[in-house]
gemmi code that builds the backbone of each chain (N, CA, C; Angstrom):
import gemmi

chains = {
    "A": [
        ("MET", (6.795, -18.119, 21.090), (7.819, -19.003, 20.552), (9.189, -18.361, 20.758)),
        ("GLY", (10.167, -19.133, 21.137), (11.500, -18.605, 21.376), (12.256, -18.335, 20.098)),
        ("LEU", (13.402, -17.723, 20.264), (14.257, -17.470, 19.111), (15.029, -18.744, 18.809)),
        ("ASP", (14.877, -19.264, 17.613), (15.432, -20.592, 17.348), (16.429, -20.627, 16.193)),
        ("LYS", (16.847, -19.470, 15.736), (17.816, -19.473, 14.631), (19.212, -19.146, 15.155)),
        ("THR", (20.175, -19.110, 14.265), (21.574, -19.024, 14.685), (21.897, -17.714, 15.391)),
        ("PHE", (21.543, -16.608, 14.772), (21.805, -15.297, 15.359), (20.562, -14.837, 16.118)),
        ("LYS", (20.766, -14.359, 17.341), (19.614, -13.996, 18.176), (19.806, -12.598, 18.770)),
        ("ASP", (18.763, -11.790, 18.643), (18.702, -10.495, 19.301), (17.528, -10.563, 20.268)),
        ("TYR", (17.844, -10.821, 21.524), (16.796, -11.038, 22.517), (16.029, -9.756, 22.801)),
        ("ALA", (16.718, -8.633, 22.747), (16.068, -7.371, 23.074), (14.992, -7.012, 22.057)),
        ("ASN", (15.195, -7.431, 20.836), (14.256, -7.066, 19.777), (13.502, -8.262, 19.215)),
        ("ASP", (13.574, -9.394, 19.911), (12.824, -10.594, 19.538), (13.038, -10.949, 18.068)),
        ("PHE", (14.318, -11.025, 17.691), (14.662, -11.299, 16.292), (15.708, -12.396, 16.227)),
        ("SER", (15.558, -13.279, 15.258), (16.623, -14.238, 14.986), (16.677, -14.537, 13.497)),
        ("CYS", (17.852, -14.975, 13.042), (18.039, -15.288, 11.633), (19.165, -16.304, 11.511)),
        ("ASP", (19.297, -16.872, 10.322), (20.281, -17.941, 10.142), (21.536, -17.522, 9.390)),
        ("THR", (21.490, -16.399, 8.700), (22.667, -16.027, 7.914), (23.283, -14.732, 8.428)),
        ("LEU", (24.570, -14.622, 8.203), (25.275, -13.421, 8.647), (24.816, -12.197, 7.862)),
        ("ASP", (24.485, -12.398, 6.601), (23.993, -11.259, 5.815), (22.704, -10.698, 6.407)),
        ("GLN", (21.793, -11.600, 6.794), (20.546, -11.148, 7.429), (20.834, -10.450, 8.756)),
        ("TRP", (21.816, -10.979, 9.484), (22.177, -10.400, 10.783), (22.714, -8.991, 10.603)),
        ("ILE", (23.575, -8.820, 9.615), (24.144, -7.493, 9.354), (23.035, -6.510, 8.953)),
        ("GLU", (22.083, -6.997, 8.151), (20.944, -6.142, 7.797), (20.184, -5.731, 9.051)),
        ("HIS", (20.007, -6.672, 9.946), (19.272, -6.392, 11.189), (20.018, -5.359, 12.035)),
        ("LEU", (21.324, -5.516, 12.127), (22.112, -4.600, 12.967), (22.028, -3.162, 12.472)),
        ("ALA", (21.693, -3.001, 11.201), (21.554, -1.649, 10.658), (20.222, -1.014, 11.025)),
        ("THR", (19.304, -1.823, 11.563), (17.955, -1.302, 11.828), (17.645, -1.110, 13.300)),
        ("VAL", (18.473, -1.652, 14.175), (18.175, -1.560, 15.615), (19.371, -0.989, 16.374)),
        ("GLU", (19.047, -0.272, 17.424), (20.105, 0.247, 18.294), (20.517, -0.816, 19.291)),
        ("LEU", (21.786, -1.150, 19.286), (22.333, -2.087, 20.259), (23.589, -1.472, 20.863)),
        ("THR", (23.970, -1.992, 21.999), (25.184, -1.507, 22.653), (26.307, -2.513, 22.456)),
        ("TYR", (27.396, -2.053, 21.886), (28.552, -2.892, 21.585), (29.678, -2.551, 22.552)),
        ("THR", (30.238, -3.556, 23.153), (31.378, -3.332, 24.046), (32.541, -4.204, 23.599)),
        ("GLY", (33.722, -3.703, 23.833), (34.904, -4.476, 23.482), (36.081, -3.578, 23.233)),
        ("ASN", (36.985, -4.044, 22.401), (38.114, -3.207, 22.007), (38.436, -3.438, 20.543)),
        ("SER", (39.035, -2.415, 19.948), (39.343, -2.478, 18.529), (40.461, -1.496, 18.237)),
        ("ALA", (40.961, -1.553, 17.019), (42.002, -0.609, 16.616), (41.371, 0.667, 16.095)),
        ("CYS", (41.922, 1.790, 16.495), (41.491, 3.080, 15.946), (41.640, 3.028, 14.424)),
        ("VAL", (40.588, 3.441, 13.697), (40.630, 3.305, 12.245), (41.640, 4.254, 11.613)),
        ("THR", (42.077, 5.253, 12.380), (43.041, 6.203, 11.830), (44.485, 5.843, 12.180)),
        ("CYS", (44.730, 5.630, 13.468), (46.132, 5.439, 13.878), (46.450, 3.999, 14.286)),
        ("GLY", (45.432, 3.191, 14.481), (45.680, 1.797, 14.802), (45.848, 1.490, 16.280)),
        ("ASP", (45.831, 2.515, 17.118), (45.955, 2.270, 18.553), (44.740, 1.493, 19.070)),
        ("SER", (44.961, 0.712, 20.097), (43.865, -0.055, 20.669), (42.919, 0.865, 21.438)),
        ("VAL", (41.633, 0.681, 21.218), (40.617, 1.521, 21.840), (39.570, 0.630, 22.497)),
        ("GLU", (39.269, 0.908, 23.757), (38.133, 0.241, 24.387), (36.885, 1.040, 24.052)),
        ("PHE", (35.818, 0.350, 23.710), (34.612, 1.086, 23.342), (33.380, 0.515, 24.033)),
        ("ASN", (32.409, 1.384, 24.178), (31.075, 1.034, 24.629), (30.163, 1.942, 23.824)),
        ("TRP", (29.660, 1.436, 22.739), (29.002, 2.274, 21.750), (27.588, 1.775, 21.487)),
        ("THR", (26.651, 2.692, 21.452), (25.254, 2.333, 21.185), (24.806, 2.998, 19.897)),
        ("GLY", (24.227, 2.210, 19.028), (23.736, 2.776, 17.781), (23.359, 1.700, 16.788)),
        ("LYS", (23.002, 2.164, 15.599), (22.689, 1.251, 14.500), (23.957, 1.084, 13.664)),
        ("LEU", (24.319, -0.142, 13.406), (25.554, -0.420, 12.665), (25.258, -0.414, 11.169)),
        ("LYS", (25.729, 0.591, 10.504), (25.458, 0.667, 9.064), (26.742, 0.581, 8.261)),
        ("ASN", (27.729, -0.082, 8.841), (29.013, -0.175, 8.149), (29.217, -1.536, 7.485)),
        ("GLY", (28.169, -2.376, 7.491), (28.299, -3.695, 6.861), (29.111, -4.663, 7.689)),
        ("LEU", (29.427, -4.275, 8.901), (30.193, -5.135, 9.797), (29.324, -5.502, 10.996)),
        ("THR", (29.889, -6.292, 11.878), (29.155, -6.670, 13.087), (29.730, -5.982, 14.320)),
        ("TYR", (30.562, -4.990, 14.103), (31.147, -4.241, 15.211), (31.389, -2.800, 14.752)),
        ("PRO", (31.430, -1.876, 15.686), (31.662, -0.483, 15.289), (33.124, -0.224, 14.954)),
        ("GLN", (33.357, 0.694, 14.062), (34.717, 1.150, 13.780), (34.943, 2.409, 14.608)),
        ("VAL", (36.030, 2.431, 15.336), (36.193, 3.452, 16.373), (37.414, 4.332, 16.121)),
        ("LEU", (37.361, 5.513, 16.735), (38.491, 6.436, 16.742), (38.999, 6.567, 18.166)),
        ("CYS", (40.304, 6.711, 18.323), (40.844, 6.969, 19.656), (40.621, 8.437, 20.009)),
        ("GLU", (40.824, 8.781, 21.263), (40.557, 10.143, 21.716), (41.433, 11.157, 20.991)),
        ("VAL", (42.674, 10.797, 20.733), (43.586, 11.728, 20.058), (43.106, 12.010, 18.636)),
        ("CYS", (42.734, 10.978, 17.917), (42.301, 11.169, 16.530), (40.953, 11.876, 16.457)),
        ("LYS", (40.114, 11.671, 17.476), (38.829, 12.371, 17.510), (39.025, 13.874, 17.541)),
        ("LEU", (40.070, 14.314, 18.226), (40.299, 15.746, 18.409), (40.946, 16.399, 17.201)),
        ("GLN", (41.423, 15.620, 16.277), (42.123, 16.198, 15.123), (41.160, 16.627, 14.027)),
    ],
    "B": [
        ("MET", (31.176, 9.240, 18.344), (31.602, 8.536, 17.147), (30.395, 8.032, 16.374)),
        ("SER", (30.445, 8.144, 15.102), (29.353, 7.618, 14.301), (29.862, 6.517, 13.397)),
        ("CYS", (29.063, 5.491, 13.255), (29.452, 4.396, 12.364), (28.673, 4.471, 11.074)),
        ("ASP", (27.788, 5.424, 10.969), (26.860, 5.440, 9.838), (27.554, 5.667, 8.506)),
        ("ASP", (28.708, 6.304, 8.557), (29.325, 6.705, 7.295), (30.335, 5.714, 6.763)),
        ("HIS", (30.583, 4.682, 7.493), (31.614, 3.740, 7.071), (31.028, 2.607, 6.246)),
        ("THR", (31.646, 2.332, 5.117), (31.258, 1.184, 4.316), (32.528, 0.460, 3.936)),
        ("ALA", (32.863, -0.533, 4.700), (34.170, -1.158, 4.539), (34.158, -2.388, 3.642)),
        ("GLN", (33.015, -2.963, 3.376), (32.972, -4.204, 2.627), (32.909, -3.926, 1.129)),
        ("ASN", (33.608, -4.720, 0.360), (33.538, -4.640, -1.084), (32.639, -5.763, -1.570)),
        ("ASP", (31.370, -5.430, -1.774), (30.411, -6.482, -2.103), (30.587, -7.023, -3.510)),
        ("SER", (31.376, -6.350, -4.329), (31.549, -6.822, -5.695), (32.671, -7.847, -5.801)),
        ("ALA", (33.363, -8.058, -4.718), (34.466, -9.014, -4.754), (33.947, -10.420, -4.972)),
        ("SER", (34.739, -11.225, -5.634), (34.317, -12.603, -5.874), (34.332, -13.385, -4.577)),
        ("VAL", (33.472, -14.353, -4.517), (33.330, -15.147, -3.301), (33.575, -16.604, -3.645)),
        ("GLU", (34.458, -17.202, -2.894), (34.668, -18.633, -3.053), (34.539, -19.259, -1.682)),
        ("ALA", (33.524, -20.036, -1.505), (33.328, -20.665, -0.197), (32.833, -22.085, -0.390)),
        ("THR", (33.411, -22.980, 0.330), (32.983, -24.361, 0.297), (32.450, -24.727, 1.661)),
        ("PHE", (31.254, -25.220, 1.709), (30.651, -25.545, 2.981), (31.029, -26.966, 3.355)),
        ("GLY", (31.754, -27.087, 4.432), (32.307, -28.373, 4.817), (31.268, -29.314, 5.397)),
        ("SER", (31.481, -30.587, 5.210), (30.557, -31.580, 5.732), (30.761, -31.807, 7.220)),
        ("ALA", (31.870, -31.281, 7.747), (32.186, -31.558, 9.145), (31.559, -30.560, 10.105)),
        ("ILE", (30.770, -29.623, 9.584), (30.177, -28.633, 10.458), (29.238, -29.315, 11.442)),
        ("LYS", (29.350, -28.930, 12.702), (28.508, -29.532, 13.734), (27.342, -28.597, 14.010)),
        ("ASP", (26.178, -28.927, 13.455), (25.038, -28.050, 13.590), (24.544, -27.947, 15.022)),
        ("ASN", (24.883, -28.933, 15.848), (24.417, -28.902, 17.228), (25.458, -28.293, 18.160)),
        ("ALA", (26.479, -27.690, 17.581), (27.533, -27.112, 18.410), (26.956, -26.012, 19.294)),
        ("VAL", (27.467, -25.921, 20.504), (27.008, -24.875, 21.407), (27.443, -23.513, 20.897)),
        ("VAL", (28.553, -23.492, 20.183), (29.052, -22.256, 19.597), (29.091, -22.431, 18.090)),
        ("LYS", (28.417, -21.572, 17.378), (28.501, -21.588, 15.920), (29.255, -20.340, 15.487)),
        ("GLY", (29.722, -20.362, 14.272), (30.444, -19.190, 13.833), (30.629, -19.135, 12.338)),
        ("PHE", (30.992, -17.973, 11.883), (31.211, -17.732, 10.470), (32.542, -17.016, 10.312)),
        ("VAL", (33.233, -17.345, 9.256), (34.559, -16.787, 9.042), (34.592, -16.049, 7.706)),
        ("THR", (35.201, -14.878, 7.730), (35.455, -14.128, 6.499), (36.938, -13.799, 6.455)),
        ("ILE", (37.574, -14.124, 5.335), (39.013, -13.877, 5.206), (39.266, -13.154, 3.893)),
        ("ILE", (39.931, -12.019, 3.989), (40.137, -11.159, 2.820), (41.606, -10.767, 2.736)),
        ("LYS", (42.178, -10.991, 1.574), (43.554, -10.553, 1.318), (43.526, -9.119, 0.820)),
        ("ASN", (44.398, -8.302, 1.378), (44.562, -6.909, 0.949), (43.233, -6.148, 0.886)),
        ("GLU", (42.472, -6.262, 1.953), (41.167, -5.609, 2.023), (41.296, -4.111, 1.783)),
        ("GLY", (40.423, -3.608, 0.929), (40.400, -2.180, 0.649), (41.401, -1.722, -0.385)),
        ("LYS", (42.223, -2.662, -0.877), (43.203, -2.296, -1.898), (42.706, -2.747, -3.272)),
        ("GLU", (43.391, -2.318, -4.304), (42.958, -2.643, -5.667), (42.928, -4.138, -5.926)),
        ("ASP", (43.855, -4.847, -5.321), (43.933, -6.291, -5.570), (43.255, -7.106, -4.467)),
        ("GLU", (42.257, -6.517, -3.839), (41.526, -7.227, -2.780), (40.998, -8.571, -3.289)),
        ("GLN", (41.100, -9.578, -2.441), (40.641, -10.911, -2.815), (39.917, -11.531, -1.617)),
        ("VAL", (38.642, -11.867, -1.819), (37.878, -12.505, -0.750), (38.125, -14.015, -0.825)),
        ("LEU", (38.729, -14.557, 0.214), (39.101, -15.980, 0.208), (37.982, -16.851, 0.739)),
        ("CYS", (37.213, -16.350, 1.656), (35.946, -16.978, 2.034), (35.121, -15.912, 2.721)),
        ("ARG", (33.822, -16.050, 2.600), (32.951, -15.025, 3.189), (31.809, -15.711, 3.916)),
        ("ASN", (31.727, -15.449, 5.202), (30.638, -15.974, 6.027), (30.552, -17.490, 5.950)),
        ("LYS", (31.695, -18.114, 5.981), (31.741, -19.572, 5.893), (31.613, -20.178, 7.295)),
        ("PRO", (30.710, -21.155, 7.467), (30.609, -21.799, 8.779), (31.928, -22.465, 9.163)),
        ("ASN", (32.264, -22.379, 10.437), (33.513, -22.978, 10.900), (33.221, -24.266, 11.651)),
        ("LEU", (34.265, -24.864, 12.122), (34.141, -26.103, 12.887), (34.536, -25.836, 14.338)),
        ("LEU", (33.743, -26.342, 15.253), (34.076, -26.280, 16.681), (34.784, -27.582, 17.035)),
        ("THR", (35.996, -27.489, 17.534), (36.735, -28.704, 17.878), (36.155, -29.346, 19.141)),
        ("ASN", (36.464, -30.607, 19.325), (36.019, -31.297, 20.542), (36.589, -30.627, 21.786)),
        ("ASN", (37.881, -30.254, 21.697), (38.505, -29.586, 22.841), (37.891, -28.210, 23.102)),
        ("GLY", (37.515, -27.539, 22.023), (36.875, -26.242, 22.173), (35.534, -26.364, 22.870)),
        ("ARG", (34.784, -27.379, 22.492), (33.494, -27.608, 23.150), (33.701, -27.904, 24.639)),
        ("ASP", (34.682, -28.752, 24.937), (34.949, -29.072, 26.338), (35.370, -27.831, 27.119)),
        ("TYR", (36.161, -26.980, 26.471), (36.618, -25.756, 27.136), (35.426, -24.858, 27.478)),
        ("ALA", (34.519, -24.722, 26.501), (33.330, -23.893, 26.741), (32.501, -24.455, 27.885)),
        ("ILE", (32.342, -25.757, 27.889), (31.553, -26.395, 28.952), (32.219, -26.189, 30.309)),
        ("ALA", (33.564, -26.265, 30.317), (34.278, -26.045, 31.577), (34.031, -24.636, 32.104)),
        ("GLN", (34.040, -23.648, 31.191), (33.816, -22.265, 31.621), (32.425, -22.097, 32.226)),
        ("PHE", (31.478, -22.811, 31.633), (30.086, -22.633, 32.035), (29.694, -23.476, 33.246)),
        ("TYR", (30.177, -24.715, 33.266), (29.559, -25.662, 34.182), (30.493, -26.374, 35.151)),
        ("THR", (31.694, -26.687, 34.712), (32.463, -27.631, 35.515), (33.651, -27.026, 36.235)),
        ("ASN", (34.101, -25.838, 35.842), (35.207, -25.208, 36.566), (34.810, -24.932, 38.010)),
        ("THR", (35.716, -25.215, 38.905), (35.449, -24.892, 40.306), (36.410, -23.824, 40.814)),
        ("THR", (37.261, -23.339, 39.906), (38.138, -22.214, 40.228), (37.923, -21.140, 39.174)),
        ("SER", (38.797, -20.168, 39.144), (38.633, -19.081, 38.177), (38.607, -19.607, 36.750)),
        ("GLY", (37.907, -18.897, 35.896), (37.778, -19.307, 34.503), (39.025, -19.032, 33.690)),
        ("GLY", (38.996, -19.477, 32.443), (40.136, -19.319, 31.556), (39.991, -18.114, 30.649)),
        ("VAL", (41.024, -17.876, 29.879), (41.041, -16.775, 28.913), (40.123, -17.123, 27.745)),
        ("GLY", (39.522, -16.112, 27.142), (38.652, -16.330, 25.993), (39.419, -16.849, 24.790)),
        ("MET", (38.663, -17.434, 23.878), (39.260, -17.979, 22.648), (39.423, -16.856, 21.637)),
        ("ASN", (40.272, -15.903, 21.964), (40.351, -14.714, 21.121), (41.732, -14.478, 20.511)),
        ("PHE", (42.505, -15.550, 20.394), (43.785, -15.491, 19.690), (43.621, -16.225, 18.354)),
        ("ILE", (44.087, -15.605, 17.288), (43.858, -16.128, 15.937), (45.178, -16.616, 15.348)),
        ("ALA", (45.135, -17.833, 14.791), (46.327, -18.440, 14.207), (46.048, -18.868, 12.772)),
        ("LEU", (47.128, -19.077, 12.014), (47.030, -19.432, 10.595), (47.976, -20.582, 10.274)),
        ("THR", (47.677, -21.296, 9.191), (48.558, -22.363, 8.744), (48.421, -22.564, 7.241)),
        ("SER", (49.456, -23.155, 6.659), (49.417, -23.578, 5.251), (49.102, -25.060, 5.142)),
        ("ASP", (48.840, -25.698, 6.225), (48.547, -27.123, 6.218), (47.282, -27.399, 5.399)),
        ("SER", (47.308, -28.481, 4.640), (46.203, -28.765, 3.717), (45.364, -29.971, 4.139)),
        ("THR", (45.512, -30.408, 5.368), (44.772, -31.605, 5.786), (43.325, -31.307, 6.157)),
        ("GLY", (42.969, -30.043, 6.246), (41.581, -29.691, 6.513), (41.271, -29.579, 7.994)),
        ("ALA", (40.109, -29.004, 8.257), (39.663, -28.850, 9.644), (39.150, -30.186, 10.163)),
        ("ASP", (39.440, -30.451, 11.420), (39.051, -31.737, 12.006), (38.680, -31.498, 13.474)),
        ("ALA", (37.522, -31.955, 13.846), (37.049, -31.724, 15.217), (37.971, -32.333, 16.260)),
        ("THR", (38.762, -33.314, 15.862), (39.652, -33.955, 16.840), (41.000, -33.253, 16.953)),
        ("ASP", (41.221, -32.222, 16.153), (42.496, -31.495, 16.233), (42.685, -30.897, 17.624)),
        ("THR", (43.895, -31.014, 18.115), (44.237, -30.363, 19.389), (45.248, -29.249, 19.176)),
        ("THR", (45.750, -29.159, 17.951), (46.620, -28.061, 17.545), (46.192, -27.636, 16.147)),
        ("LEU", (46.702, -26.507, 15.696), (46.537, -26.130, 14.301), (47.768, -26.680, 13.591)),
        ("PRO", (47.599, -27.706, 12.738), (48.772, -28.376, 12.178), (49.716, -27.406, 11.470)),
        ("SER", (50.998, -27.535, 11.746), (52.023, -26.701, 11.097), (51.706, -25.216, 11.212)),
        ("GLU", (51.273, -24.813, 12.361), (50.913, -23.407, 12.587), (52.059, -22.466, 12.204)),
        ("ILE", (51.729, -21.397, 11.520), (52.732, -20.407, 11.114), (53.184, -19.615, 12.338)),
        ("THR", (54.489, -19.472, 12.479), (55.030, -18.809, 13.674), (55.976, -17.659, 13.327)),
        ("THR", (56.035, -17.291, 12.050), (57.014, -16.268, 11.656), (56.423, -15.283, 10.646)),
        ("ASN", (57.209, -14.252, 10.375), (56.981, -13.335, 9.256), (55.588, -12.712, 9.221)),
        ("GLY", (55.119, -12.304, 10.390), (53.897, -11.515, 10.451), (52.607, -12.294, 10.581)),
        ("LEU", (52.651, -13.584, 10.330), (51.420, -14.374, 10.399), (51.356, -15.233, 11.652)),
        ("GLU", (52.229, -14.967, 12.600), (52.182, -15.742, 13.837), (50.915, -15.416, 14.631)),
        ("ARG", (50.554, -16.327, 15.504), (49.338, -16.204, 16.308), (49.288, -14.839, 16.996)),
        ("ALA", (48.098, -14.245, 17.010), (47.973, -12.908, 17.592), (46.612, -12.745, 18.262)),
        ("LEU", (46.605, -11.893, 19.268), (45.340, -11.525, 19.902), (44.492, -10.762, 18.892)),
        ("ALA", (43.216, -11.084, 18.826), (42.333, -10.347, 17.929), (42.394, -8.859, 18.259)),
        ("THR", (42.516, -8.042, 17.239), (42.559, -6.596, 17.441), (41.174, -6.077, 17.804)),
        ("THR", (40.167, -6.645, 17.163), (38.790, -6.294, 17.499), (38.139, -7.456, 18.226)),
        ("ILE", (37.610, -7.165, 19.389), (36.817, -8.130, 20.153), (35.557, -7.392, 20.547)),
        ("SER", (34.413, -7.769, 19.963), (33.199, -6.981, 20.160), (32.008, -7.888, 20.422)),
        ("HIS", (31.212, -7.491, 21.393), (29.962, -8.194, 21.689), (28.871, -7.170, 21.903)),
        ("SER", (27.687, -7.456, 21.380), (26.558, -6.559, 21.601), (25.638, -7.170, 22.645)),
        ("ALA", (25.329, -6.378, 23.652), (24.492, -6.851, 24.748), (23.132, -7.305, 24.230)),
        ("ASP", (22.572, -8.302, 24.882), (21.251, -8.849, 24.534), (21.230, -9.552, 23.185)),
        ("THR", (22.406, -9.880, 22.671), (22.470, -10.740, 21.492), (23.405, -11.902, 21.825)),
        ("ASN", (23.453, -12.878, 20.925), (24.361, -14.015, 21.149), (25.579, -13.937, 20.236)),
        ("SER", (25.849, -12.764, 19.699), (26.880, -12.613, 18.672), (28.137, -11.905, 19.205)),
        ("THR", (29.279, -12.438, 18.831), (30.569, -11.846, 19.176), (31.449, -11.850, 17.928)),
        ("THR", (32.216, -10.806, 17.754), (33.092, -10.719, 16.590), (34.547, -10.587, 17.015)),
        ("LEU", (35.399, -11.360, 16.373), (36.846, -11.242, 16.524), (37.428, -10.889, 15.167)),
        ("ASN", (38.366, -9.968, 15.133), (39.019, -9.625, 13.868), (40.491, -9.335, 14.104)),
        ("LYS", (41.300, -9.790, 13.197), (42.724, -9.467, 13.207), (43.174, -9.276, 11.764)),
        ("ILE", (43.876, -8.190, 11.515), (44.473, -7.979, 10.193), (45.964, -8.271, 10.317)),
        ("PHE", (46.375, -9.368, 9.713), (47.787, -9.738, 9.703), (48.485, -9.024, 8.551)),
        ("THR", (49.722, -8.652, 8.762), (50.537, -8.095, 7.685), (51.778, -8.962, 7.529)),
        ("ALA", (51.897, -9.560, 6.358), (53.042, -10.447, 6.128), (54.326, -9.640, 6.050)),
        ("SER", (55.375, -10.188, 6.657), (56.685, -9.544, 6.556), (57.651, -10.436, 5.772)),
        ("GLY", (57.097, -11.412, 5.105), (57.856, -12.309, 4.246), (56.861, -13.054, 3.379)),
        ("THR", (57.343, -13.951, 2.561), (56.452, -14.697, 1.672), (55.848, -15.896, 2.400)),
        ("HIS", (54.562, -16.070, 2.208), (53.868, -17.246, 2.739), (53.095, -17.878, 1.586)),
        ("THR", (53.260, -19.159, 1.413), (52.631, -19.858, 0.296), (51.463, -20.717, 0.785)),
        ("ALA", (50.353, -20.599, 0.073), (49.180, -21.464, 0.290), (48.676, -21.461, 1.731)),
        ("VAL", (48.576, -20.280, 2.299), (47.932, -20.164, 3.618), (46.465, -20.531, 3.425)),
        ("GLN", (45.916, -21.421, 4.262), (44.579, -21.936, 3.942), (43.737, -22.374, 5.134)),
        ("MET", (44.199, -22.165, 6.341), (43.344, -22.536, 7.470), (43.643, -21.607, 8.646)),
        ("SER", (42.608, -21.338, 9.412), (42.754, -20.496, 10.595), (42.129, -21.195, 11.787)),
        ("GLY", (42.609, -20.831, 12.959), (42.044, -21.381, 14.187), (42.047, -20.336, 15.275)),
        ("THR", (41.229, -20.556, 16.295), (41.236, -19.661, 17.455), (41.710, -20.428, 18.681)),
        ("PHE", (42.433, -19.725, 19.533), (43.040, -20.323, 20.726), (42.786, -19.449, 21.942)),
        ("ASN", (43.193, -19.977, 23.081), (43.006, -19.250, 24.343), (44.317, -18.718, 24.909)),
        ("GLN", (45.374, -18.691, 24.112), (46.621, -18.086, 24.567), (47.452, -17.653, 23.373)),
        ("LEU", (48.395, -16.739, 23.648), (49.219, -16.188, 22.571), (50.310, -17.160, 22.132)),
        ("ALA", (50.947, -17.791, 23.083), (52.042, -18.702, 22.737), (51.492, -19.955, 22.055)),
        ("VAL", (52.281, -20.532, 21.190), (51.875, -21.780, 20.544), (51.556, -22.799, 21.631)),
        ("GLY", (50.445, -23.497, 21.446), (49.946, -24.404, 22.472), (48.572, -23.922, 22.902)),
        ("GLY", (48.147, -24.293, 24.075), (46.824, -23.912, 24.539), (45.748, -24.789, 23.928)),
        ("THR", (44.515, -24.314, 24.016), (43.367, -25.070, 23.514), (42.848, -24.423, 22.247)),
        ("ILE", (42.618, -25.238, 21.231), (42.057, -24.738, 19.979), (40.541, -24.892, 20.028)),
        ("ALA", (39.826, -23.834, 19.656), (38.359, -23.870, 19.731), (37.711, -24.032, 18.368)),
        ("HIS", (38.185, -23.264, 17.406), (37.535, -23.270, 16.096), (38.578, -23.439, 15.000)),
        ("GLU", (38.138, -24.022, 13.908), (38.979, -24.119, 12.708), (38.121, -23.819, 11.489)),
        ("ALA", (38.735, -23.201, 10.507), (38.050, -22.964, 9.241), (39.065, -22.968, 8.114)),
        ("VAL", (38.680, -23.611, 7.007), (39.524, -23.679, 5.823), (39.055, -22.630, 4.826)),
        ("PHE", (39.998, -22.036, 4.119), (39.630, -21.073, 3.092), (40.478, -21.290, 1.849)),
        ("THR", (40.143, -20.618, 0.780), (40.876, -20.739, -0.478), (42.352, -20.433, -0.247)),
        ("PRO", (43.266, -21.358, -0.618), (44.691, -21.106, -0.374), (45.145, -19.797, -1.006)),
        ("VAL", (45.972, -19.088, -0.262), (46.418, -17.791, -0.756), (47.906, -17.637, -0.465)),
        ("THR", (48.605, -17.030, -1.403), (50.023, -16.735, -1.206), (50.179, -15.252, -0.917)),
        ("LEU", (50.943, -14.962, 0.099), (51.148, -13.577, 0.519), (52.608, -13.201, 0.320)),
        ("ALA", (52.816, -12.024, -0.228), (54.162, -11.444, -0.283), (54.309, -10.482, 0.879)),
        ("SER", (55.532, -10.081, 1.109), (55.780, -9.123, 2.193), (54.941, -7.869, 1.988)),
        ("SER", (54.288, -7.419, 3.050), (53.396, -6.255, 3.123), (51.963, -6.555, 2.700)),
        ("ASP", (51.693, -7.736, 2.156), (50.295, -8.114, 1.930), (49.600, -8.266, 3.279)),
        ("THR", (48.296, -7.972, 3.291), (47.532, -8.129, 4.530), (46.517, -9.257, 4.392)),
        ("LEU", (46.145, -9.817, 5.507), (45.124, -10.858, 5.547), (44.194, -10.528, 6.716)),
        ("SER", (42.969, -10.143, 6.382), (41.972, -9.813, 7.410), (41.183, -11.073, 7.740)),
        ("VAL", (41.209, -11.453, 8.991), (40.499, -12.661, 9.437), (39.427, -12.245, 10.434)),
        ("THR", (38.171, -12.531, 10.082), (37.056, -12.138, 10.945), (36.247, -13.374, 11.326)),
        ("TRP", (36.122, -13.588, 12.630), (35.278, -14.661, 13.144), (34.049, -14.022, 13.772)),
        ("THR", (32.883, -14.409, 13.296), (31.632, -13.964, 13.910), (31.006, -15.171, 14.586)),
        ("LEU", (30.957, -15.151, 15.902), (30.614, -16.348, 16.671), (29.300, -16.149, 17.410)),
        ("THR", (28.514, -17.215, 17.477), (27.279, -17.157, 18.247), (27.306, -18.227, 19.316)),
        ("LEU", (26.808, -17.875, 20.455), (26.777, -18.794, 21.594), (25.358, -18.818, 22.137)),
        ("GLY", (24.722, -19.956, 22.047), (23.369, -20.094, 22.572), (22.315, -19.836, 21.533)),
    ],
}
model = gemmi.Model(1)
for chain_id, residues in chains.items():
    chain = gemmi.Chain(chain_id)
    for i, (resn, *xyz) in enumerate(residues, 1):
        res = gemmi.Residue()
        res.name, res.seqid = resn, gemmi.SeqId(i, " ")
        for name, pos in zip(("N", "CA", "C"), xyz):
            atom = gemmi.Atom()
            atom.name, atom.element = name, gemmi.Element(name[0])
            atom.pos, atom.b_iso = gemmi.Position(*pos), 0.0
            res.add_atom(atom)
        chain.add_residue(res)
    model.add_chain(chain)
structure = gemmi.Structure()
structure.add_model(model)
structure.setup_entities()
């Protein structure tokens, strides 16, 4: 049977209808997130390609820029 | 970088969300909107949390054009976020965001966070606006495909009206699913 709910994780054969369930799921599986975001420390724009389990209650990783990483 | 240590959501905040009757369950793109005033501060206020949004007719056509009917290069993503104090509500026939705010920190902006996870159908857009003047009864947001006023509107969502003073922030998060 295919994935028939609103949120779909094809790699892990999972789907759900609520964002809360989706966020719970993201905390349990490793996925690769790509995009850009503001550095949580300085606010500079950062391009990211990050793989891991998201346990921050969000649907995207919070990132640091290279300069802030070194501090 | 590790994300394991971050806990940014305040789950104890009050939630006020009204589920609109205009939601199109058969929309090719579905989405949820969370809007928080002064996130992370003592006076944090959740204006709506995970509220389904509306896909406009023009937004649906734009998506279809990107997928099926364009015969030249594609268009820019719907990743610009706009706000308004207009109280007429979200409407699938809207071609603009009525009375869109264009000043004092709440003008349309490119999402600061644009994130997609491979092998899923989920994408997140987030922008934290900082007011540089007073805004009264801000209550609707939309997404567009360009920075300047105009362009194509894809999504609209209404939230609890909120008044912002200078330096107040408004975090707008769209979590969108396609397919």
